Structure formats: C-alpha cells, structure tokens
C-alpha positions in Angstrom: 15.9 13.9 -35.1 18.7 11.4 -35.0 18.9 8.9 -37.8 18.0 5.4 -37.2 21.6 4.4 -37.3 22.6 7.2 -34.6 21.8 7.3 -30.9 19.2 9.7 -29.7 20.8 12.8 -28.0 19.9 15.1 -25.3 19.0 17.8 -27.7 16.4 15.3 -29.3 14.9 14.7 -25.8 14.6 18.4 -24.9 13.0 19.0 -28.5 10.6 16.3 -27.5 9.7 18.1 -24.3 8.9 21.4 -26.4 6.5 19.2 -28.6 4.8 17.5 -25.4 4.1 21.1 -23.9 0.9 20.7 -22.0 0.0 17.4 -23.6 1.5 15.2 -20.8 1.7 16.2 -17.0 4.8 16.3 -15.0 4.0 13.1 -12.8 4.7 13.2 -8.9 7.6 11.7 -7.0 6.6 9.9 -3.8 8.9 8.5 -1.0 8.7 5.0 -0.1 9.6 4.5 3.5 9.1 0.7 3.3 11.8 0.5 0.2 14.2 2.9 2.1 14.3 0.6 5.0 15.3 -2.1 2.4 18.3 -0.2 0.9 19.3 1.9 3.7 18.6 5.2 2.0 15.9 7.3 0.2 13.7 5.4 -2.4 11.6 7.5 -4.5 8.7 6.3 -6.8 8.3 8.2 -10.1 4.4 7.9 -10.5 3.8 7.5 -14.3 0.7 5.3 -13.4 -0.8 8.8 -12.9 0.1 10.1 -16.3 -2.6 10.7 -18.9 -3.9 7.4 -20.2 -2.4 5.8 -17.3 1.2 5.2 -18.4 4.4 6.7 -20.1 3.4 5.6 -23.4 1.6 8.9 -24.4 5.1 10.7 -24.3 6.7 8.6 -27.1 3.4 8.3 -29.2 2.8 11.9 -29.3 6.2 12.8 -30.3 6.1 10.3 -33.0 2.8 11.4 -34.6 3.4 15.1 -34.2 6.5 14.7 -36.2 4.6 13.1 -39.1 3.9 15.4 -42.2 0.5 16.7 -43.0 0.2 14.1 -46.0 1.4 11.5 -43.5 -1.3 12.1 -40.9 -4.0 12.3 -43.6 -3.5 8.6 -44.0 -4.1 7.8 -40.5 -1.8 5.8 -38.2 -1.7 2.1 -37.1 -0.1 0.5 -34.0 0.1 -2.7 -32.1 -0.1 -3.0 -28.3 -1.3 -5.0 -25.3 -2.8 -1.8 -24.0 -0.8 1.2 -23.0 0.7 2.2 -26.2 -2.6 1.6 -27.9 -4.0 4.1 -25.4 -1.2 6.5 -26.0 -1.5 6.3 -29.7 -5.4 6.6 -29.7 -5.1 9.7 -27.7 -2.4 11.4 -29.5 -4.0 10.6 -32.8 -7.2 12.3 -31.7 -5.2 15.3 -30.2 -3.5 15.8 -33.6 -6.6 15.3 -35.8 -5.6 12.0 -37.4 -7.5 8.5 -37.3 -5.9 5.4 -35.5 -6.3 1.6 -35.8 -4.7 -0.5 -33.2 -4.1 -4.4 -33.2 -4.3 -5.7 -29.7 -3.9 -9.6 -28.6 -7.2 -11.3 -28.0 -6.4 -11.7 -24.5 -5.7 -8.1 -23.8 -7.3 -6.7 -20.6 -10.7 -5.6 -21.4 -10.3 -2.3 -19.6 -7.4 -1.3 -21.9 -9.5 -2.3 -25.1 -12.3 -0.2 -23.8 -10.2 2.9 -22.9 -8.3 2.5 -26.4 -11.7 2.8 -28.1 -13.0 5.5 -25.8 -10.0 7.6 -27.1 -11.4 7.0 -30.6 -9.1 4.1 -32.1 -10.5 1.4 -34.1 -9.4 -1.7 -32.3 -8.9 -5.1 -33.9 -8.2 -8.2 -31.8 -5.7 -10.6 -33.3 -3.3 -13.2 -32.1 -2.1 -14.0 -28.7 1.0 -11.8 -28.3 2.3 -8.4 -29.0 4.7 -9.7 -31.6 2.0 -11.3 -33.7 0.0 -8.1 -33.4 3.0 -6.1 -34.7 3.1 -8.3 -38.0 -0.5 -7.7 -38.4 -0.2 -3.7 -38.0 2.9 -3.6 -40.2 0.8 -5.5 -42.8 -2.0 -3.2 -42.4 0.3 -0.3 -42.9 1.5 -1.6 -46.3 -2.0 -2.5 -47.5 -3.6 0.9 -46.4 -0.8 3.5 -46.6 -1.2 4.2 -42.8 1.8 5.3 -40.9 3.0 2.5 -38.5 3.7 3.8 -35.0 6.0 1.4 -33.1 5.6 1.0 -29.5 9.3 1.4 -29.0 11.6 1.0 -31.9 11.9 4.5 -33.3 14.1 7.4 -32.5 11.1 9.8 -31.9 9.4 7.4 -29.5 12.8 7.2 -27.5 13.1 10.7 -27.4 9.7 11.4 -26.2 10.0 8.6 -23.5 13.4 10.4 -22.5 11.5 13.3 -21.3 10.7 11.3 -18.2 14.5 11.1 -17.4 14.6 14.7 -17.6 11.8 15.1 -14.8 13.7 12.3 -12.7 16.7 14.7 -12.6 14.7 17.8 -11.8 12.6 16.1 -9.1 15.6 14.3 -7.4 18.7 16.2 -8.4 21.0 13.9 -6.0 19.7 10.6 -7.4 22.3 8.0 -7.6 20.3 5.2 -9.3 17.5 4.9 -11.6 15.5 1.7 -11.9 13.2 1.2 -14.9 10.8 -1.5 -16.0 12.0 -2.7 -19.5 10.2 -4.5 -22.3 11.1 -3.5 -25.7 13.4 -1.1 -24.3 12.0 2.4 -25.6 11.5 3.7 -21.9 14.8 2.7 -20.3 16.5 3.8 -23.5 15.1 7.2 -23.6 15.7 7.7 -19.8 19.3 6.8 -20.2 19.8 9.1 -23.1 18.7 12.0 -20.9 20.5 11.0 -17.7 23.8 9.7 -19.0 24.1 13.0 -21.1 23.4 15.3 -17.8 24.6 12.9 -15.2 26.8 10.0 -16.3 27.6 9.1 -12.8 24.0 8.1 -12.3 23.4 4.2 -12.6 20.5 3.1 -14.9 19.1 -0.2 -14.6 16.4 -2.0 -16.4 14.3 -4.6 -15.4 12.6 -7.5 -17.1 10.0 -10.3 -16.1 12.0 -13.5 -16.0 9.5 -15.1 -18.2 9.9 -12.5 -20.9 13.6 -11.3 -20.7 14.8 -11.0 -24.2 17.7 -8.4 -23.3 20.1 -10.5 -21.4 20.4 -13.2 -24.3 20.5 -10.5 -26.8 23.2 -8.4 -24.9 25.2 -11.6 -24.6 25.0 -12.1 -28.3 25.6 -8.7 -29.4 22.4 -8.3 -31.3 18.5 -8.6 -30.8 17.5 -12.4 -30.2 14.0 -13.4 -30.1 12.8 -15.6 -27.3 11.2 -18.9 -28.2 8.1 -18.1 -25.9 7.1 -15.9 -23.1 5.1 -16.4 -19.8 4.4 -13.4 -17.4 1.4 -11.7 -15.6 3.4 -8.3 -16.8 1.9 -8.2 -20.3 3.3 -4.7 -20.6 6.7 -5.6 -20.8 6.0 -9.0 -22.4 8.1 -8.4 -25.7 10.0 -11.3 -27.3 12.5 -9.2 -29.2 14.3 -6.1 -28.4 14.1 -3.5 -31.3 17.2 -2.6 -33.3 17.1 1.1 -32.1 16.4 0.3 -28.4 19.2 -2.3 -28.4 21.7 0.0 -29.6 20.8 2.6 -26.8 20.5 -0.1 -24.0 23.9 -1.6 -25.0 25.6 1.8 -25.1 24.1 3.6 -22.2 22.3 1.2 -19.6 24.5 -0.1 -16.9 22.6 -3.5 -16.1 19.6 -5.5 -16.9 18.3 -7.7 -14.3 15.1 -10.0 -13.9 12.5 -10.5 -11.4 10.1 -13.6 -10.7 6.2 -13.5 -10.8 6.4 -13.7 -7.1 8.6 -10.6 -6.9 6.3 -8.7 -9.0 3.2 -9.9 -7.1 4.8 -9.0 -3.7 5.8 -5.5 -5.3 2.2 -4.6 -6.4 1.0 -5.6 -3.0 3.4 -3.4 -1.3 2.4 -0.3 -3.5 -1.2 -1.0 -3.0 -0.8 -1.4 0.9 1.8 0.9 1.7 2.1 3.4 -1.0 -1.7 3.5 -1.8 -0.9 3.3 -5.6 -2.7 1.1 -8.2 0.0 -0.2 -10.5 0.0 -2.8 -13.0 2.3 -5.9 -12.9 4.6 -4.4 -15.7 4.4 -1.0 -13.7 5.7 -2.4 -10.5 8.7 -4.6 -12.0 11.4 -1.8 -10.9 10.1 -1.9 -7.4 10.2 -5.8 -7.4 13.8 -5.8 -8.3 14.6 -3.3 -5.4 12.3 -5.3 -2.9 13.7 -8.6 -3.9 17.5 -7.6 -3.9 17.8 -8.3 -7.6 19.9 -5.1 -8.0 22.7 -3.5 -6.3 21.5 0.1 -5.7 23.1 3.4 -4.3 20.6 5.7 -2.7 19.0 7.8 -3.5 17.1 5.6 -5.8 14.2 6.4 -8.2 12.0 3.5 -9.3 9.8 4.2 -12.4 6.1 3.2 -11.9 5.6 2.9 -15.6 1.7 2.1 -15.6 -1.6 1.6 -13.5 -3.8 0.1 -16.3 -4.5 -3.2 -14.6 -7.9 -5.3 -15.1 -9.5 -5.6 -11.7 -9.9 -9.3 -12.2 -6.3 -9.5 -12.6 -5.7 -7.3 -9.8 -7.7 -9.6 -7.5 -5.7 -12.7 -8.6 -2.2 -10.8 -8.4 -3.0 -9.4 -4.7 -3.8 -13.1 -3.6 -0.6 -14.3 -5.5 1.2 -11.5 -3.5 -0.3 -12.6 -0.3 0.7 -16.1 -0.8 4.2 -15.0 -1.9 4.6 -13.1 1.4 3.3 -16.0 3.4 0.2 -14.4 4.5 -1.8 -17.1 2.8 -1.1 -20.7 3.9 -2.7 -23.6 2.0 -2.2 -27.1 3.1 -3.7 -30.4 3.6 -4.2 -32.3 6.9 -4.9 -36.0 7.1 -6.7 -37.4 10.3 -9.2 -39.9 11.5 -13.2 -39.0 10.3 -14.5 -39.0 13.9 -17.0 -36.2 15.2 -15.1 -33.3 16.7 -11.8 -33.8 14.9 -12.2 -30.9 12.5 -13.5 -28.7 15.3 -10.5 -29.4 17.3 -8.1 -28.6 14.6 -9.9 -25.4 13.7 -9.9 -24.3 17.3 -6.3 -24.8 17.5 -5.7 -22.7 14.3 -8.0 -20.1 16.0 -5.9 -20.0 19.2 -2.7 -19.4 17.0 -4.2 -16.6 15.6 -5.1 -17.9 12.0 -8.1 -16.8 10.0 -9.5 -19.8 8.1 -10.8 -18.7 4.7 -11.7 -22.1 3.1 -12.2 -25.7 4.3 -12.8 -28.7 2.1 -13.0 -32.4 2.9 -12.0 -35.5 0.6 -13.1 -38.9 1.9 -13.3 -40.7 -1.5 -9.4 -40.5 -2.3 -8.3 -44.3 -2.9 -5.1 -43.3 -1.1 -7.1 -42.9 2.2 -7.5 -45.7 4.5 -11.2 -46.5 5.8 -12.0 -43.9 8.4 -9.5 -41.4 7.1 -10.2 -37.9 5.8 -8.3 -35.1 3.9 -8.9 -31.7 5.0 -7.8 -28.8 2.8 -7.4 -25.4 4.5 -6.5 -22.0 3.3 -5.6 -20.0 6.2 -4.7 -16.2 6.5 -1.9 -15.2 8.6 0.0 -12.0 9.7 3.0 -13.0 7.9 6.0 -15.3 7.3 6.8 -15.4 11.1 3.3 -16.1 12.1 2.8 -18.8 9.4 5.9 -20.6 11.0 4.3 -20.3 14.4 0.9 -21.7 13.4 2.4 -24.5 11.5 4.5 -25.4 14.4 1.6 -25.3 16.8 -0.2 -27.8 14.4 2.5 -30.1 14.1 3.1 -29.8 17.8 -0.4 -31.1 18.3 0.4 -34.2 16.2 -1.0 -33.1 12.8 0.9 -33.9 9.6 0.8 -31.1 7.1 1.2 -31.4 3.5 1.8 -28.7 0.9 1.3 -28.6 -2.8 
C-alpha cells in the first residue's frame, strides 16, 4: 500500500478490489432522461445507495480493516461517523471477526444509529458534529489500544473507495465527466485515482454542500483549512476539514470542486424520488444537484454518483416538502381583506378555479397591525409547478388581492 506521503496508485485500487471480492456488490447504473434533457446528452446514475449498508463506505472500511494484522484486529476497531461509515465499519468488523465501537453525533439519524448497532457495533453518542466524534474516537483509541478507522483520511480507505471508479469505467466506457459528492474527500479521491490512471481525459468533479464546503478554501490556501462552522441537511458530507491524505489527492487529481445550495439538494432528491424511483439521502443527491442546478459544466456522457440512501423517514418528509417549495409546487402567502361573510369562500373559489389545491388555511384577526374589520389569511397551496404558480398569483392579483410572501 502507498505510504501516507504518497498518492494511492491504480495498483492499490486493483488490490483493494481483490480484497473486497464478494463483500461488496457491483451496483447498477441507471439512465436519467430528466437529467439528459438538462445537459443534452446521456446522464447515468451510479447507484451506491443500493450498496450493502446503503452506501459506498463499506468499500473503504473493509479494505482498511482487512489489512490490519491479527494482533491489531484482536484489539478491536473504533470509528466516528454520522452514520454511513459507522455502518460500513460495523459490518466489516463483524465479517472480519473483530469488535467495533463507533462514536456518532447526538443528532445522528435514528435509523443509522439502529442499523449500526444491528451490525454489531457498540455505539456512543457524543457531541454535535462528526469532527467532535473524531476527537473522541481518537482518544478512545489511545486509551484502549483499539485501531482507529478514519472515515476518509487513510490510503487504504481511498483505495477501497477507488474500486467505485473502476466500476464506472467498466459500466460506462465512453464516460466524459464523473460527478461525485464530497465531504472529507475519500470517495472523490479514490474515484479520481482509478479514473485518471485509466482515462486521464475524463473530467472528475467534486460537489460540496455550500454550508459545509471545506475544500474550496483549503485548495485556495494550499493546505487543509478548518471551517468555523457548518450548516446543511447533507449530514453525510458535513466535514469541517479535509484530510491530509485526501487533500493531496484532490489537489493533484480532481478537476474542480463546486458547491450546491440546500434548495438544489432538495430539488435533486425530489427528482430522484419522482423520476428515477430511487430513495437517496441528501448527501447522496449532491452530484445530481450540481448537474440539475447547472453548477458544473459537463460533457456527456456524464456519470453522477448516488453515494448513499440512508435517510431518516422524518427528514425525508421535510426534504420532500422543501424540494416541492424550491420547485415552486408549494406556495405559501398571506392575503389581507375585509372580514365579511363569504370573503374567504370567494377567494378559495378563485384558487380552485385556477387549479390550486389548498393544503392549509389559517386566520389572524388579533394582529395590532390590522385595522378593525380586517383579517389576514395565510394559505399554503399546492400547484403544478413554477408556471402554474405564476398563473395562480396573477389570477388572485387580477381580482384585487394583495399577496404577501415570507
């Protein structure tokens, strides 16, 4: 295996594939007609959300643990993760006959916590970020002798994730652009190792959530730089500082790092659910979000990696609603008019005539800003999209109603 001061090689990735054998599945590649229409050429979805444990993380975790000595494995392993690496380490440890302890943020999605425990790990909830959990896991390793399994910053992990790059080239030999979600950088680094070694003409692009984008500033500075804070629904890529190993690989091999907004991620998740019939977590939808939002210039054929599908159902409900709002399929506004019998009914009839579906109605009569006899009505209306929303608002305004948003 490559030393920590060197870049992982194609030979390392090929050796990792031999190690993984039947442990991981070759995940399917699905075409997206909706995204193809967006970019003017074929767009394929690499469905790592259908991988064992629900994400690509098993590739790197198993490779790392499999390369430990028997003595090291006898001491057990420890990891830190928001959920996907946790499950990968837990399953890999069980398959390789060692014990695992995983530190997870207190706010980690409950299904991910439950799945990690089901794979056999001892879970410790601590802190509110993955970075804080990393500190706790490293301290645990020093105190107990357990081997720390980093979620991204180790050559073995990068090599394991790189096996995904091999599959992309085999399943789409004429690929021109590969778009990969990016947190700490292990996946995009490994994919870039494999692809640049075999097809240096293929463009590799990493995608970060704008609220947790540590790579742009780090690349500008020439070394890993920690973010002062993070805020994103994409917990799987919420990493405040790139790793030393992954930073070197990204700086040397990845063509570009772009960012996407929360609205972009929500719209992408909704598109994958509605059009591709695929359940994907917010982090896993980041690559699709970049293509859908036009945040990255791509040459087709394009492969976008769906890195994981482990989403809390409650978060899924919130993200779907957020995505519908971002796509202008939900309208929420306030209308002020005279509080007279039949006033609300007339307005609702107009909404119905325009094809809107009223989801919620609430009244406010006690606001001190209202004049005597006035009422504020807050409506949430389902529409058929941005164009229909504009038509509905024009109909209401044409009838003399004043709409207030926000």
